[in-house]
C-alpha positions in Angstrom: -35.7 -58.3 -47.7 -33.3 -60.8 -49.3 -33.6 -64.6 -49.0 -30.9 -66.2 -46.9 -31.6 -69.9 -47.8 -33.4 -71.4 -50.8 -34.6 -75.0 -50.7 -35.0 -76.4 -54.2 -37.6 -79.2 -54.8 -36.5 -80.8 -58.0 -38.8 -83.1 -60.1 -38.1 -86.9 -60.0 -37.7 -86.9 -63.8 -36.0 -83.8 -65.1 -37.4 -83.9 -68.7 -40.9 -84.9 -67.6 -42.4 -82.5 -70.2 -40.9 -84.5 -73.0 -41.4 -88.1 -71.8 -44.8 -89.6 -71.5 -45.1 -91.1 -68.0 -48.0 -93.2 -66.8 -48.6 -92.7 -63.2 -51.7 -94.8 -62.7 -55.5 -94.5 -62.7 -55.7 -91.8 -60.0 -53.6 -89.3 -61.9 -56.0 -89.4 -64.8 -59.0 -88.6 -62.5 -57.4 -85.9 -60.3 -56.1 -83.0 -62.4 -52.8 -81.4 -61.4 -53.1 -78.0 -59.8 -51.3 -75.8 -57.3 -53.6 -77.3 -54.6 -51.7 -80.6 -54.9 -48.3 -78.9 -54.8 -46.4 -80.6 -52.0 -42.9 -80.3 -50.6 -40.8 -82.9 -48.6 -41.7 -82.6 -45.0 -38.1 -82.0 -44.1 -38.1 -78.7 -46.2 -41.0 -77.4 -44.1 -39.3 -78.4 -40.8 -35.9 -76.9 -41.7 -37.5 -73.8 -43.1 -39.6 -73.1 -39.9 -36.6 -73.9 -37.7 -34.4 -71.5 -39.6 -37.0 -68.7 -39.8 -37.4 -69.0 -36.0 -33.7 -68.4 -35.8 -34.1 -65.2 -37.9 -33.2 -66.5 -41.4 -35.4 -65.7 -44.4 -36.1 -68.9 -46.3 -37.9 -69.9 -49.5 -38.9 -73.2 -51.1 -38.9 -73.4 -54.9 -40.6 -76.2 -56.8 -38.6 -76.5 -60.0 -41.4 -78.6 -61.7 -43.9 -75.8 -61.3 -41.4 -73.3 -62.6 -40.8 -75.5 -65.6 -44.5 -75.8 -66.4 -45.0 -72.1 -66.1 -42.1 -71.3 -68.4 -42.7 -73.8 -71.2 
């Protein structure tokens, strides 16, 4: 079944893989993993509303895609 609507969650800094960014002390302690992959709450709300109306939706996290396709 084809997707009707795709919500794209873009990273705050596009070239984050090239620029060193210091997020603070917590980011050094907690490793990044898919467990911490979060989307804007509006994406989830719009997606569930549209799916209830019969549309097929998908949310794509561009930062995760960029990390997987180095």
